[in-house]
N, C-alpha and C positions, 0 to 999 in steps of 0.2 A: 504494500500500500504506500501511498505518498501523502506527505503533509502539505496540503494546499495552503501554505502559510499565509497567503495574502487574503484568504477569506477570514471569517471572524475569529473562531476559536482555534488557533493553531496549537497543535499538541506540543507540549514541552518535552515529552519523552522521545526517545529515539524512535525512528520510523515515522509513519505519517498516517493521518486520517483525513477523510473528506470532512469538510466543515459545514456546520449548520448555517442556514441563512440568518441574516440579522437586519432588522429594520431600524434605521437611525431616526428616532422620533425626537421632537423638541424636548430639550432637557437632558438628553442622554449624551450630547456632545460635550467635550471638555474644552476648557480654555487652553490656549497655547502654553506650553511649559516655559519656565523661566530661561531655559537654555537647552541645547540639544542633549539628548540622553545618549549614552554609549549604545551602540547597536543600531536598527533602522528607524518614521512614519509616514511618515517615513522615519525610521530610526536614524538618528544623526542628522536630521533634517533642519532646515531653516524656513521661515515663512515665505511663501510665494507672494509676489505683489499682485494686486488686482489687475487683471488683464494680461499678466505675464504668460499664462498658459490657457488661453480662452477656450481651447478645445476640450479641457478637462470636464468630466461629468461624474457626479456622484449618483449611484444607483441605490434604491431604497432597500434592497436585500443586503446591503452592506458591502458592496463592491464598487470599484471604480470603472471608468471607461473613457473613451475618447470619441469625439465626433468624427466618424468616417465620412458621412455627409451630414447636412444640417438636421436630417431627421432619421439617421441611423447611427447607433452607438456600437463601436467595436469593443468587446469585453472578453472575458474568459468563459470557456464552455462550462467549467465547474461552478460558475456563478448562476447558471440557469438550469431549469429542469426540462430538458428536451426542447423540441421545436413545435411551433404551431401558434395559434391565436393566444394572446396573453395580454390582458389589460391590467395586471396586478403590479407592474413595476413602475415606479416614478423616477424619472431622471431629473436631476437638479443641475443647472448649468449657469454660466455667466458670472459666477462669483467665486471668491476664495473663502468667504464666510458663509457657511451653510444656513445661518440664521439671518442673512442679509435680506431685507424686504424687497430688494431688486432682483432676487434670484428668479430664474425661469424654471418652472416645474411643469413637466410634460409626462403624461402617462404613455405606457407602451401600448402597441396594438398587436404585435407579432414578434416572435423570437425564432431565430434560426441558429440552432446549435450545430457545430461542425459535424458534417456527416461522418459517421463511423467513430465518433468520440466514445471512449470507454474508460476514461479516467487516466489514460497514459498517452501523452502526446496529444496533438490536434486540439490544444486547449484554447479554442477561440469560438466566439459566438457573436451574432449581430442582433441588435434590438431595434425594431422599427418603432418610431415615435408617432403619436397621433398628430403632431404638428412640428414644424421645424423649430430648433433652437437657433436663434439668430446670432451665431458666433462663428469665428473662423474654424475650419476643419483641420484635421491633422492627416497629411498624406502618409501613405505607408510605403515602406521599402519594397521594391520589386526584385532586387538582386541582393546578394550578400555583401556588396561593396562597402556598406556602412556598418557591418558587423565587427567593429573594432574600435579601439580608442575608449574615450570616456562617454558615458551615457547619463542622461538626466532621468530621474524618476520623480513622481509627484503623487500625492494621495492624501486622503483624510483618515487613513488607517492608524493603527496604534503606533505610538512613538517609542515603544519598547516592547519586548516579548511579553505577552500577557497583559499589555497596557490597554488604556481606554482609546476609543475612537476619538478623532479630533474634530473640532468645530472649524478650524482654519486649515487651508491647504498648505502642506509642507512639501519641500523639494529637497533633493540631494543629488550628488554626483557619484556614480559607481563605475569602476573600471571593468572593461571586458576581461573575462576569464576564458582561456582557450578550452576546447572540448576535452583534451587529454587531462588537463588539470582538474576540470570539473568532474570528469568521469571517475577520477580518483576520490572525489568527495562523495559522489553519488553513482553507485554502480548501475542504477536503473535509469540514468540519463538517456533520453532518446536523441542521440546525435542526429543532426539534420533537421530535427523538428524543434529543438530547444537550444537556447543560448543562455550562457551564464554570465553574471556580473556581480562584483563585490570585492571587498578588500580581504583577500585570502589570509594574509599574515596577521592582520590586526582585528578584522571584523569592524564593528562599530557603525557601519552605514549599510542600510538595506531597506527594502520594503517589508511590510509586516501585515498582521491581521487587519483585514478591511481594505487593503490596497489591491487585492486580487482584481484582475481585469483591466487595471489601469495601464497606461502606456509607458514603455521605456523608449526614449527618443534622443536624438542628437541633431546637430546641424548638418545639412547636406552641402554639396559643393557650391550651392547658390545662397548659403547662409540662411536656409529655411529649415524649420523643424521637420524631421521625418521620423516616423515610428519604426523601430526595429524589433521591438519586443512587446509582449503582453505579460503582466505580472501573473505568475502561475503557481510556483510552489518552492519548497525548500525545507530545511530542518531548522526549526527555531527562527529567530530573527537576528541578523547581524552577528552571528557567531563566527569566530575565526575558523577558517578552513571550511566553512559551509556557506557558499555564495547563494544568491538568489537565482532561481531558474525561471526563465521567461520563454514563452512561445516565440519561436523564430518566425517573425511576420513574413519575411521574404519567401519562405518556403510555401506559405499558404496564400500569397498575394492574389493569385489567379482564382483560387477558391473563394476568397473573401469578396473579390469583385463580382464573381458569379452569384454569390449569395445575396449581395446587395442588389444586384439586378433582379433577382428573384423576388426580393422584397419591394421592388419598385423604387429603389434609391437612386 
């Protein structure tokens, strides 16, 4: 089994469990910590500025996502329960503060989970929204050319392993970890479908519970943000030698596009 660390209750024991859904309701979000905690919320994160990552979306089951189109959110397959009509998910966008009165909240209409998803690899899904969120979208990588260097992660998840979900969007930078090194940390890594990032020697920076489905991104050759990963799983949060594992977006770019076309995006 795997520990889908970025969903709500990431197991602290060795090994992994699929995580229960979580609804972020008013009053459950916590204020920003006084300073970054060791480890990921992103652990080791700092506050994002309003408008810095306008494509970021918070989903009501306790996951993150990014606007693939203005009315389709790209997230993780393990955040949703299969494909088909679904009006139960609320997407919140346009703000870093989830309690901001200017937030845009839109319900889902349909979900498309990656075909063939069985808990291992293929951890992507699309959520069709009832109406557009009028914010810039995040383009996805179509080749592995950007699967290197330092990546940015952002989310409203826990700021430490076992910690509380956050009211304000946090961001952090995580370095690429090559497949061979990551395979040494996780023998069940699906190379070619997953990409790893984190500070292997020290830990201290990572995504965590509640960040699942959010994007891992960097600047492309035109200095524009491009998504290379989707927050998927890992062991604990920000542990030395245990990097975060992300869906390798370029591997599934064609499938994601076909899925969005199917949803009418």
